[in-house]
C-alpha positions in Angstrom: 35.2 68.3 70.8 33.3 68.3 67.5 36.3 67.0 65.7 36.6 64.1 68.2 32.9 63.2 67.8 33.2 63.4 64.0 36.2 61.0 64.1 34.4 58.6 66.3 31.4 58.6 64.1 33.5 58.1 61.0 35.4 55.2 62.7 32.1 53.5 63.6 30.8 53.9 60.0 34.0 52.4 58.6 33.8 49.5 61.1 30.2 48.7 60.1 31.2 48.8 56.4 34.1 46.4 57.0 31.9 44.1 59.0 29.2 44.1 56.4 31.8 43.4 53.7 33.3 40.5 55.7 29.8 39.0 56.3 29.0 39.2 52.6 32.3 37.6 51.7 31.9 34.9 54.3 28.4 34.1 53.0 29.8 33.9 49.4 32.7 31.6 50.5 30.4 29.3 52.4 28.0 28.9 49.5 30.8 28.4 47.0 32.7 25.8 49.1 29.7 23.6 49.9 28.3 22.4 46.7 24.7 21.4 46.2 25.6 18.0 44.7 24.3 14.8 46.3 26.9 13.7 48.8 27.1 12.3 52.3 26.7 15.8 53.8 23.5 16.9 52.2 21.4 16.4 55.3 23.9 18.2 57.5 24.1 21.1 55.0 20.3 21.4 54.9 20.1 21.3 58.6 22.7 24.0 59.0 20.9 26.2 56.5 17.7 25.9 58.6 19.4 27.3 61.7 19.1 31.0 62.6 21.9 33.2 61.3 23.7 33.7 64.6 23.9 30.0 65.3 24.8 29.1 61.7 27.7 31.6 61.9 29.4 30.0 64.9 29.0 26.5 63.5 30.5 27.5 60.2 33.3 29.4 61.7 34.1 26.6 64.1 33.8 23.5 61.9 34.4 24.8 58.4 36.8 27.7 59.0 38.5 26.0 62.0 38.4 29.1 64.2 38.7 29.0 68.0 36.1 30.6 70.3 38.3 33.7 71.0 38.8 34.2 67.2 35.1 33.9 66.6 34.4 36.4 69.4 36.7 38.9 67.8 35.1 38.4 64.4 31.5 38.7 65.8 32.4 41.5 68.2 31.1 39.5 71.2 32.8 37.9 74.2 34.0 34.2 74.3 31.2 33.3 76.7 28.6 34.4 74.2 30.3 32.4 71.5 30.3 29.2 73.6 26.7 29.7 74.6 25.7 30.2 70.9 27.7 27.1 70.0 26.0 25.0 72.6 22.6 26.2 71.4 23.6 25.7 67.8 24.6 22.1 68.4 21.4 21.4 70.2 19.4 23.0 67.4 21.4 21.1 64.7 20.8 17.8 66.5 17.0 18.6 66.7 16.8 19.5 63.0 18.8 16.4 62.0 16.5 14.2 64.1 13.5 15.9 62.5 14.9 15.1 59.1 15.1 11.5 60.1 18.8 11.2 60.8 19.4 9.7 64.2 22.4 11.6 65.7 23.7 9.5 68.6 27.1 11.0 68.9 27.9 14.2 70.6 29.6 16.9 68.5 33.1 17.4 69.9 33.8 20.8 71.5 36.4 22.9 69.9 38.1 25.2 72.4 
């Protein structure tokens, strides 16, 4: 029984290390791909950066990485309902931040299923 417990603990530590490494790599990739030069997307990039981490993740994974809700759910270790709820909140928050920045966002962001 001790051997089984030890293996389970070891698996959990490895899973956490892999997830932390993926998150670090994801953050590096995002910052490298979106430059800080003046372009049409500066306001959007700034607004996305102001969002909480959990909402920023789903936006980036959906729109920049092109992942579906079920793929994001696997990557974040949550169910697809949680991903869709985070996405809905993230869109609302992004629209509020963009409005606060002075950009009037009249169009709805399309849902990616």
